[in-house]
C-alpha positions, 0 to 999 in steps of 0.5 A: 091151815097154816104153814111156817117155813124156816123161821129164824128170830132172836133178840140181840144175842138171844136166839128164840127160833132157829130155822123153825118150821110148823104146819097146822092141818084142818081140825088139828088140836095143837099144844105148844109147850116148852119151858118159861122163856123158850119163845112160845109167846114170841112164836104166836106173835110171829104167826099172827103178824105182831112180830116180824120174823128175822127170816122165813115165811108164814102162810095162812090158808085163804079165807081162814079166820084167825082168833087170837087171845094173848096174855096182854089183850085189852078192852075199851072203856065204857062198854058192858060185858054184854056189849063186848060179847055182842061184838062177836056177831058184829057182821050179823048186826050190820046185815040186820041193819042193812035189811031194816034199811031195805024195808024202809026203802020199800015204802017208796020205790019202783016195781023193779027196785022192789023186786031187787030189794025183796031178793036182797032181803031174802038173801040176808034173812037166809044168812041170819037164819042159817047163822043162828042170829035169832038165838045170839042172846041165849048163846051169849048166856050159855058161853058166859055162864060156862066161863063164869061171867054170869055171876059177875053180871053181863051189864057190868062196865068192863073198866070195873073188872079185874085183869083176870075177869077181862081176860075171861070176857075176851076169851068168851068173845073169841069162842063166840066168834067161832074162827076157823083157827083159834090161838090161845095163850094160857087160856086156863089162867084166871079160870077155876076148876068148873070153868076149866071143865067147861072149856075142856069140853068145848075144845074137845068138841071144837070142829075147827083147828086150834093151837094153845100154849099151856102148862096145865098138863091134865088140860093139855092131855084132855084137849090136844092131839098134836104137840109142838115142843120148843127147846133151844130155839128148835121146834119139834112136832109130836103126834099125840097128847102131852103124856105121849109127847113126854114118852117120845121126848124122853126116849129120843133124849136117852137114845141121843145120850147113848149115841153121844157116849158111844161116839165119844168112846169111838173118838177117844179110841181113834185119837189114841190110835192116831197119837200112837201111830202117826209118827211111825212109818209102818203105821202112818197111813193107817193113822191118816185113814183114822184121821180122815174118818175122824174129820168126816164124823158128824159130831153129836152134841147134847143140848145144854141143860137149862137151869132147873128152878129150886125154890126154898122159903126161909122160916123165921120163928114160931108165931102164936098157936093161932096165926089168923083169926076171923070173927063174924068176918064179912068180905067185900068192898061196896057190898058183901061177898060172904055171910059172916064167918068165923075161922082160925088158921093155926100154926103149921097149917097149910090151907088151899082156898078154892071156889069159883071166881068172883067169890072173894078169894083174893079179897080174903087174902088181902083182908087177912093181911090187913091190906084192905079192911073187912066189910064187917066183923074182924080179922086178927093177925098174930103179933109174931106173924111175919107174912110174905105175900105173892100177888097175881099181878106182873111186875111191869117196871123198866128195871131189869130182874137184877135191879128189881131184886137188888133194890129190894135187898140193897145190902146184897152183892151183885153176884149174890143177887144173880145167884139167887135169881139163877137158883129160881131158873133164870138165865143171865139173859133173863136176869139182865132183861127188863121185867116188863118184857119178861114172859109171865113165867119168868116174871113169876120167878122174879117175884118168887125170888123176892119172897125167898130172900125174906124170912117168914113164918106165914106164906100167902100165895095167890094163884102162884102157878099161873104161867109157871112151867111144869118143872117150876111147879114141881119145885114150888110144890116141894118148897111149900111142902118143906116149909115149916111155917103156915101156908095159905094158898089160892089155886085152881089146880087141885093136882098142884095142891092136893098132896101138899096141904092139910086143909081145903077151904071152899069159898062157895060155902061162905058166899051169899051168891047163888052158884 
């Protein structure tokens, strides 16, 4: 279906891919994995033609239809969700229009023309029947409900949607198109647990080939049968799901380390022998023989260890016993999202907020912090509360990661800013790169870095694991667990939060909507 041969690509001194080769066979379900910033999205951009490779070739199968959902897709203004989704069947609607035009022509044509028109109409009718054209609307409803667009409303203008909702619309359209090759970049971001389950079942039963980038381990294990791993610009193929890849990867890594240690001992032994014997006439030939062996030896090199992120949040001082209190609180903007609710968040509580999208999870966080007003009722933040807030949005500035943090904390020195960014798992190249061109995961690490530098007693996180690689997620979970203050966390990954929170709030219990 796809053959990539000897592709090399880089940005300045930064090598992204080095002589990478890749193949996709019919029906393969491939996961493309690697740490943040290793070049997964760049690889997708190269194979889809968005970014030209420096060297190498990309060859698609003839008549392959490719559907690509990237992290930065956009929608046009003035369309409803239903309009966009019907666009998946554009070619069928065009055939129907052709057929109706032919019926109009039949009112005034010769017998020969009539015979030809009847034959053409019959052909088009067969195609439409075979393609399920007359059940399109029910298919749109099924897919929309599966991915959570039903509760938003299919007649909503796409310009009114949040970034996450727009991504859902594009994903739903892509699945409706049923391409022979599906390419998905972080498809579970912005999806809640129910919708991830639906997408998992859909992809498990998907007859065509697909490739996806994801850091969601349970999802990868459930839907993939081949893993391509990208590390230090090298792309390696593994058969099996993510867990099977990790077992093979760790085994290869241990074997390489053992071979390296054995070779280093041999090199040391040879060098010692040569040094002691090259000057003596009786043993100089033996020394020369050892030197030849040393010169011919293929030296094993271990890959440079990538910096592992270490997140740590600073606790300021103890607030009052009740940190946040809601009284008859109704969330909403133009219309209410919830019934009136009463709640308290106590000092030291760690709360995960879950529920299907569109119920107001982000709205709740912003209302608690006083960023937006309550629809009705009240919410009170303790006088001594010192909150830090992680939003879902990217930093899209022209500033480098270094200056983004330095401008927030101007009293810090240049080395100190670099040091704290490095602690978050960012290399010198990332630190000196504009935020707008950093990957989603690198961008999230910059924003987490900004929060780490602030003393706080209330940590509020809105979907912090979107885009983060597995090591970063593990470090973030530990940091939240170790933090002495209060935590309020929105997440769609129960495996991330279930061992670190004291309470789980389900907004489905608060909503006025029918779920």
